[in-house]
DOTIDO-287280 format. One record per atom (N, C-alpha, C): residue in one letter; x, y, z. Coordinates in steps of 0.02 Angstrom, whole numbers, plus 50000, padded with zeros to 5 digits. Layout:
N
<A, <X, Y, Z>>,
...
END
This chain:
159
<M, <50041, 49942, 50002>>,
<M, <50002, 50015, 50000>>,
<M, <50039, 50051, 49990>>,
<L, <50013, 50115, 49964>>,
<L, <50059, 50184, 49966>>,
<L, <50055, 50209, 50036>>,
<S, <50032, 50207, 50066>>,
<S, <50019, 50251, 50131>>,
<S, <50042, 50204, 50190>>,
<S, <50111, 50187, 50205>>,
<S, <50148, 50158, 50253>>,
<S, <50208, 50211, 50286>>,
<P, <50225, 50193, 50344>>,
<P, <50267, 50236, 50375>>,
<P, <50340, 50231, 50328>>,
<E, <50346, 50175, 50290>>,
<E, <50419, 50166, 50253>>,
<E, <50402, 50207, 50197>>,
<N, <50346, 50221, 50165>>,
<N, <50331, 50255, 50098>>,
<N, <50287, 50315, 50111>>,
<P, <50329, 50380, 50116>>,
<P, <50284, 50449, 50148>>,
<P, <50252, 50485, 50078>>,
<V, <50241, 50448, 50018>>,
<V, <50223, 50466, 49968>>,
<V, <50142, 50489, 49974>>,
<L, <50113, 50448, 50005>>,
<L, <50036, 50474, 50025>>,
<L, <50019, 50443, 50101>>,
<Q, <49998, 50486, 50132>>,
<Q, <49980, 50468, 50202>>,
<Q, <49890, 50471, 50201>>,
<T, <49874, 50424, 50232>>,
<T, <49788, 50428, 50250>>,
<T, <49771, 50481, 50306>>,
<V, <49722, 50523, 50282>>,
<V, <49706, 50571, 50326>>,
<V, <49648, 50568, 50343>>,
<P, <49613, 50588, 50407>>,
<P, <49531, 50590, 50428>>,
<P, <49487, 50624, 50378>>,
<S, <49517, 50667, 50333>>,
<S, <49447, 50700, 50299>>,
<S, <49442, 50647, 50234>>,
<D, <49463, 50602, 50235>>,
<D, <49449, 50556, 50159>>,
<D, <49483, 50585, 50110>>,
<E, <49532, 50624, 50106>>,
<E, <49569, 50644, 50056>>,
<E, <49641, 50628, 50063>>,
<A, <49671, 50607, 50007>>,
<A, <49751, 50586, 50023>>,
<A, <49789, 50632, 50032>>,
<S, <49827, 50641, 50083>>,
<S, <49875, 50685, 50092>>,
<S, <49943, 50668, 50054>>,
<M, <49974, 50717, 50028>>,
<M, <50039, 50717, 49988>>,
<M, <50095, 50733, 50017>>,
<G, <50153, 50679, 50013>>,
<G, <50222, 50694, 50024>>,
<G, <50253, 50731, 49978>>,
<R, <50326, 50733, 49975>>,
<R, <50357, 50768, 49924>>,
<R, <50352, 50738, 49857>>,
<I, <50369, 50668, 49853>>,
<I, <50366, 50632, 49796>>,
<I, <50302, 50648, 49756>>,
<A, <50238, 50629, 49794>>,
<A, <50183, 50640, 49760>>,
<A, <50159, 50715, 49748>>,
<R, <50185, 50765, 49777>>,
<R, <50182, 50836, 49765>>,
<R, <50226, 50847, 49691>>,
<A, <50281, 50818, 49694>>,
<A, <50328, 50823, 49631>>,
<A, <50289, 50789, 49569>>,
<T, <50265, 50736, 49586>>,
<T, <50234, 50712, 49526>>,
<T, <50170, 50732, 49510>>,
<L, <50132, 50763, 49551>>,
<L, <50069, 50788, 49522>>,
<L, <50090, 50862, 49490>>,
<L, <50148, 50894, 49528>>,
<L, <50167, 50965, 49469>>,
<L, <50211, 50941, 49412>>,
<G, <50229, 50881, 49396>>,
<G, <50245, 50862, 49336>>,
<G, <50192, 50845, 49287>>,
<I, <50126, 50820, 49316>>,
<I, <50075, 50810, 49267>>,
<I, <50044, 50875, 49251>>,
<L, <50032, 50915, 49303>>,
<L, <50014, 50978, 49284>>,
<L, <50055, 51018, 49241>>,
<L, <50122, 51017, 49238>>,
<L, <50163, 51044, 49187>>,
<L, <50159, 51020, 49128>>,
<F, <50149, 50950, 49114>>,
<F, <50135, 50904, 49052>>,
<F, <50071, 50931, 49025>>,
<L, <50020, 50936, 49065>>,
<L, <49942, 50961, 49038>>,
<L, <49951, 51034, 49011>>,
<V, <49981, 51080, 49039>>,
<V, <49985, 51148, 49016>>,
<V, <50036, 51150, 48956>>,
<A, <50091, 51110, 48951>>,
<A, <50130, 51111, 48899>>,
<A, <50081, 51080, 48836>>,
<G, <50051, 51030, 48853>>,
<G, <50025, 50992, 48793>>,
<G, <49964, 51042, 48764>>,
<F, <49927, 51083, 48802>>,
<F, <49883, 51138, 48792>>,
<F, <49924, 51189, 48745>>,
<G, <49977, 51208, 48763>>,
<G, <50018, 51262, 48730>>,
<G, <50039, 51233, 48667>>,
<V, <50045, 51168, 48655>>,
<V, <50078, 51154, 48599>>,
<V, <50010, 51145, 48547>>,
<A, <49947, 51126, 48579>>,
<A, <49891, 51126, 48535>>,
<A, <49875, 51188, 48508>>,
<L, <49878, 51243, 48551>>,
<L, <49882, 51315, 48530>>,
<L, <49920, 51336, 48477>>,
<S, <49991, 51305, 48475>>,
<S, <50029, 51339, 48425>>,
<S, <50021, 51297, 48357>>,
<L, <49967, 51249, 48346>>,
<L, <49954, 51211, 48293>>,
<L, <49891, 51235, 48253>>,
<D, <49879, 51233, 48192>>,
<D, <49832, 51251, 48167>>,
<D, <49794, 51190, 48146>>,
<P, <49730, 51199, 48163>>,
<P, <49684, 51129, 48156>>,
<P, <49677, 51112, 48076>>,
<D, <49691, 51044, 48061>>,
<D, <49681, 51028, 47999>>,
<D, <49609, 51025, 47971>>,
<P, <49589, 51044, 47922>>,
<P, <49516, 51054, 47906>>,
<P, <49495, 50984, 47893>>,
<R, <49535, 50934, 47874>>,
<R, <49515, 50874, 47869>>,
<R, <49486, 50830, 47926>>,
<G, <49510, 50864, 47976>>,
<G, <49493, 50830, 48050>>,
<G, <49546, 50776, 48074>>,
<F, <49604, 50784, 48033>>,
<F, <49646, 50736, 48063>>,
<F, <49709, 50759, 48030>>,
<G, <49753, 50734, 48044>>,
<G, <49833, 50756, 48020>>,
<G, <49873, 50819, 48055>>,
<T, <49838, 50841, 48102>>,
<T, <49870, 50913, 48121>>,
<T, <49933, 50886, 48154>>,
<H, <49946, 50828, 48180>>,
<H, <50009, 50805, 48209>>,
<H, <50073, 50818, 48159>>,
<Q, <50058, 50825, 48099>>,
<Q, <50113, 50810, 48056>>,
<Q, <50133, 50884, 48041>>,
<Q, <50108, 50938, 48084>>,
<Q, <50137, 51003, 48095>>,
<Q, <50205, 51001, 48146>>,
<L, <50215, 50945, 48189>>,
<L, <50250, 50937, 48230>>,
<L, <50309, 50890, 48201>>,
<G, <50308, 50884, 48131>>,
<G, <50366, 50848, 48099>>,
<G, <50349, 50762, 48115>>,
<L, <50297, 50743, 48137>>,
<L, <50276, 50681, 48133>>,
<L, <50257, 50659, 48066>>,
<P, <50255, 50576, 48049>>,
<P, <50227, 50565, 47989>>,
<P, <50159, 50561, 47971>>,
<P, <50131, 50543, 47918>>,
<P, <50059, 50520, 47927>>,
<P, <50044, 50458, 47973>>,
<C, <49982, 50462, 47999>>,
<C, <49963, 50387, 48024>>,
<C, <49981, 50336, 47994>>,
<T, <50016, 50286, 48018>>,
<T, <50031, 50236, 47992>>,
<T, <49991, 50182, 47983>>,
<F, <49940, 50176, 48029>>,
<F, <49888, 50127, 48038>>,
<F, <49841, 50152, 47975>>,
<R, <49831, 50216, 47966>>,
<R, <49776, 50235, 47910>>,
<R, <49811, 50212, 47850>>,
<L, <49884, 50235, 47840>>,
<L, <49923, 50218, 47773>>,
<L, <49914, 50133, 47763>>,
<L, <49925, 50097, 47818>>,
<L, <49922, 50024, 47812>>,
<L, <49859, 49988, 47797>>,
<F, <49807, 50000, 47831>>,
<F, <49742, 49981, 47834>>,
<F, <49692, 50010, 47806>>,
<G, <49695, 50079, 47780>>,
<G, <49648, 50131, 47744>>,
<G, <49587, 50144, 47785>>,
<F, <49596, 50142, 47846>>,
<F, <49544, 50181, 47901>>,
<F, <49589, 50196, 47958>>,
<P, <49548, 50250, 47994>>,
<P, <49587, 50280, 48052>>,
<P, <49582, 50244, 48119>>,
<C, <49644, 50258, 48142>>,
<C, <49668, 50223, 48206>>,
<C, <49626, 50255, 48261>>,
<P, <49625, 50235, 48326>>,
<P, <49592, 50258, 48374>>,
<P, <49592, 50331, 48395>>,
<G, <49658, 50346, 48376>>,
<G, <49687, 50425, 48398>>,
<G, <49685, 50463, 48330>>,
<C, <49655, 50449, 48277>>,
<C, <49650, 50484, 48220>>,
<C, <49615, 50549, 48246>>,
<G, <49638, 50607, 48236>>,
<G, <49596, 50660, 48242>>,
<G, <49597, 50691, 48311>>,
<M, <49637, 50662, 48362>>,
<M, <49655, 50677, 48423>>,
<M, <49702, 50745, 48421>>,
<T, <49742, 50750, 48398>>,
<T, <49784, 50826, 48401>>,
<T, <49739, 50873, 48363>>,
<T, <49709, 50863, 48318>>,
<T, <49655, 50914, 48283>>,
<T, <49603, 50921, 48329>>,
<C, <49580, 50885, 48374>>,
<C, <49532, 50899, 48427>>,
<C, <49560, 50934, 48468>>,
<F, <49613, 50931, 48492>>,
<F, <49651, 50969, 48547>>,
<F, <49649, 51035, 48508>>,
<A, <49672, 51048, 48455>>,
<A, <49692, 51104, 48420>>,
<A, <49626, 51147, 48423>>,
<H, <49577, 51116, 48403>>,
<H, <49510, 51160, 48389>>,
<H, <49483, 51176, 48476>>,
<F, <49495, 51127, 48510>>,
<F, <49471, 51133, 48590>>,
<F, <49500, 51194, 48629>>,
<V, <49557, 51201, 48625>>,
<V, <49600, 51265, 48643>>,
<V, <49574, 51327, 48610>>,
<R, <49544, 51331, 48561>>,
<R, <49524, 51385, 48533>>,
<R, <49441, 51400, 48537>>,
<G, <49411, 51352, 48578>>,
<G, <49340, 51355, 48603>>,
<G, <49296, 51341, 48554>>,
<Q, <49335, 51295, 48501>>,
<Q, <49296, 51265, 48442>>,
<Q, <49262, 51195, 48458>>,
<F, <49222, 51201, 48512>>,
<F, <49208, 51134, 48542>>,
<F, <49162, 51091, 48480>>,
<G, <49122, 51106, 48439>>,
<G, <49092, 51074, 48387>>,
<G, <49144, 51036, 48354>>,
<D, <49194, 51077, 48333>>,
<D, <49244, 51057, 48283>>,
<D, <49290, 51006, 48318>>,
<S, <49290, 51011, 48382>>,
<S, <49326, 50966, 48422>>,
<S, <49299, 50902, 48427>>,
<V, <49235, 50901, 48437>>,
<V, <49188, 50840, 48439>>,
<V, <49204, 50804, 48377>>,
<R, <49188, 50841, 48320>>,
<R, <49192, 50822, 48254>>,
<R, <49256, 50777, 48238>>,
<A, <49309, 50820, 48248>>,
<A, <49380, 50779, 48247>>,
<A, <49378, 50709, 48284>>,
<N, <49367, 50723, 48335>>,
<N, <49364, 50642, 48383>>,
<N, <49326, 50653, 48441>>,
<P, <49263, 50623, 48446>>,
<P, <49215, 50636, 48501>>,
<P, <49261, 50603, 48581>>,
<A, <49305, 50571, 48578>>,
<A, <49332, 50546, 48635>>,
<A, <49390, 50597, 48653>>,
<G, <49415, 50623, 48605>>,
<G, <49468, 50673, 48620>>,
<G, <49440, 50733, 48638>>,
<A, <49381, 50751, 48640>>,
<A, <49352, 50802, 48666>>,
<A, <49334, 50788, 48732>>,
<I, <49321, 50736, 48745>>,
<I, <49300, 50715, 48825>>,
<I, <49375, 50728, 48860>>,
<L, <49420, 50690, 48824>>,
<L, <49503, 50687, 48857>>,
<L, <49521, 50753, 48872>>,
<A, <49507, 50802, 48821>>,
<A, <49519, 50868, 48820>>,
<A, <49502, 50896, 48875>>,
<T, <49420, 50897, 48880>>,
<T, <49390, 50913, 48949>>,
<T, <49414, 50886, 49009>>,
<V, <49428, 50832, 49021>>,
<V, <49449, 50795, 49079>>,
<V, <49518, 50833, 49095>>,
<S, <49564, 50839, 49042>>,
<S, <49622, 50868, 49047>>,
<S, <49623, 50934, 49075>>,
<A, <49581, 50976, 49049>>,
<A, <49574, 51051, 49064>>,
<A, <49543, 51045, 49131>>,
<L, <49495, 50997, 49154>>,
<L, <49481, 51008, 49225>>,
<L, <49525, 50980, 49274>>,
<L, <49582, 50937, 49255>>,
<L, <49638, 50926, 49300>>,
<L, <49696, 50970, 49312>>,
<I, <49684, 51020, 49286>>,
<I, <49726, 51074, 49285>>,
<I, <49706, 51118, 49344>>,
<P, <49663, 51153, 49349>>,
<P, <49629, 51179, 49416>>,
<P, <49632, 51122, 49481>>,
<W, <49614, 51067, 49459>>,
<W, <49614, 51013, 49504>>,
<W, <49691, 51006, 49541>>,
<S, <49720, 51004, 49495>>,
<S, <49798, 50996, 49522>>,
<S, <49828, 51051, 49557>>,
<L, <49809, 51113, 49539>>,
<L, <49826, 51167, 49575>>,
<L, <49796, 51176, 49642>>,
<W, <49731, 51163, 49655>>,
<W, <49720, 51163, 49719>>,
<W, <49734, 51097, 49763>>,
<S, <49740, 51046, 49735>>,
<S, <49768, 50997, 49775>>,
<S, <49837, 51014, 49789>>,
<L, <49887, 51037, 49738>>,
<L, <49947, 51054, 49772>>,
<L, <49945, 51107, 49816>>,
<Y, <49909, 51164, 49815>>,
<Y, <49906, 51206, 49870>>,
<Y, <49877, 51181, 49928>>,
<R, <49840, 51153, 49929>>,
<R, <49812, 51109, 49997>>,
<R, <49858, 51058, 50017>>,
<G, <49890, 51029, 49987>>,
<G, <49942, 50957, 50002>>,
<G, <49898, 50914, 50014>>,
<R, <49841, 50905, 49985>>,
<R, <49796, 50838, 49984>>,
<R, <49763, 50834, 49907>>,
<L, <49746, 50773, 49905>>,
<L, <49717, 50764, 49830>>,
<L, <49649, 50782, 49843>>,
<W, <49617, 50837, 49820>>,
<W, <49558, 50854, 49822>>,
<W, <49498, 50805, 49792>>,
<M, <49458, 50778, 49842>>,
<M, <49399, 50725, 49833>>,
<M, <49430, 50679, 49811>>,
<V, <49500, 50645, 49817>>,
<V, <49516, 50594, 49804>>,
<V, <49542, 50554, 49874>>,
<S, <49517, 50492, 49890>>,
<S, <49547, 50457, 49950>>,
<S, <49586, 50396, 49915>>,
<D, <49595, 50386, 49871>>,
<D, <49633, 50324, 49841>>,
<D, <49653, 50346, 49787>>,
<P, <49719, 50376, 49774>>,
<P, <49736, 50398, 49708>>,
<P, <49749, 50348, 49664>>,
<V, <49769, 50273, 49684>>,
<V, <49780, 50226, 49634>>,
<V, <49713, 50212, 49590>>,
<K, <49658, 50199, 49637>>,
<K, <49587, 50196, 49610>>,
<K, <49576, 50246, 49580>>,
<F, <49575, 50302, 49589>>,
<F, <49549, 50359, 49547>>,
<F, <49583, 50354, 49486>>,
<T, <49661, 50359, 49484>>,
<T, <49700, 50349, 49419>>,
<T, <49669, 50296, 49379>>,
<G, <49667, 50232, 49400>>,
<G, <49651, 50177, 49368>>,
<G, <49578, 50181, 49336>>,
<F, <49534, 50216, 49378>>,
<F, <49469, 50228, 49340>>,
<F, <49470, 50266, 49292>>,
<L, <49504, 50334, 49300>>,
<L, <49512, 50376, 49237>>,
<L, <49542, 50357, 49174>>,
<A, <49594, 50307, 49195>>,
<A, <49629, 50294, 49121>>,
<A, <49598, 50238, 49087>>,
<F, <49572, 50181, 49129>>,
<F, <49519, 50145, 49101>>,
<F, <49456, 50160, 49064>>,
<S, <49421, 50218, 49103>>,
<S, <49374, 50241, 49071>>,
<S, <49374, 50283, 49016>>,
<L, <49434, 50322, 48999>>,
<L, <49461, 50349, 48946>>,
<L, <49479, 50311, 48886>>,
<A, <49528, 50256, 48912>>,
<A, <49544, 50205, 48850>>,
<A, <49477, 50167, 48833>>,
<G, <49427, 50146, 48875>>,
<G, <49376, 50116, 48845>>,
<G, <49334, 50156, 48811>>,
<L, <49342, 50226, 48820>>,
<L, <49284, 50287, 48774>>,
<L, <49325, 50277, 48714>>,
<I, <49381, 50283, 48708>>,
<I, <49423, 50291, 48648>>,
<I, <49413, 50232, 48601>>,
<V, <49412, 50182, 48630>>,
<V, <49399, 50117, 48592>>,
<V, <49332, 50108, 48572>>,
<L, <49275, 50127, 48605>>,
<L, <49217, 50114, 48596>>,
<L, <49194, 50183, 48541>>,
<V, <49231, 50244, 48537>>,
<V, <49215, 50291, 48491>>,
<V, <49246, 50270, 48425>>,
<W, <49302, 50229, 48433>>,
<W, <49343, 50213, 48356>>,
<W, <49286, 50147, 48328>>,
<F, <49261, 50114, 48360>>,
<F, <49216, 50062, 48351>>,
<F, <49162, 50099, 48312>>,
<Y, <49143, 50135, 48339>>,
<Y, <49081, 50175, 48315>>,
<Y, <49103, 50208, 48251>>,
<R, <49165, 50237, 48237>>,
<R, <49182, 50281, 48184>>,
<R, <49195, 50218, 48121>>,
<L, <49219, 50155, 48153>>,
<L, <49227, 50119, 48100>>,
<L, <49164, 50093, 48073>>,
<S, <49123, 50101, 48111>>,
<S, <49033, 50078, 48081>>,
<S, <49016, 50116, 48030>>,
<L, <49043, 50172, 48034>>,
<L, <49010, 50233, 47981>>,
<L, <49064, 50236, 47911>>,
<P, <49018, 50207, 47869>>,
<P, <49080, 50183, 47815>>,
<P, <49096, 50254, 47782>>,
<F, <49070, 50307, 47788>>,
<F, <49082, 50380, 47766>>,
<F, <49128, 50416, 47815>>,
<F, <49131, 50398, 47860>>,
<F, <49179, 50431, 47907>>,
<F, <49247, 50433, 47900>>,
<F, <49286, 50501, 47880>>,
<F, <49356, 50506, 47865>>,
<F, <49370, 50479, 47817>>,
<R, <49329, 50461, 47770>>,
<R, <49366, 50423, 47708>>,
<R, <49344, 50465, 47652>>,
END
């Protein structure tokens, strides 16, 4: 368990919120900086009007999955989605990748949550960070796969 005398990363507190030690604070600060940098990169990109391919502005190649198989991968449109999201173009964001729009929303909400948690020294409204992180990761990954299956079921979508 993470909250033990030998491991000061997280300690249980009576308020049912996980208290943070130095390592946990540094980790949360790293996550916060990663999120802010990601939104900064998205802001620097021009959304591709096709709804995918914006990542190529970063010097990355076209989607290999799409080139090999002729249909979009689960992440197709994700960078374009974020580029629209940071501009407040939420409809275009959803059209580029519906799961990406939800991921962008969750990521945006994690920024003030992280700041508040860092300020307080406790994970706001989170008593078990391992369960919280697992739930969030598996829910978002499952959503991405479900949206991908839906997109594949539409023969005209992104073709």
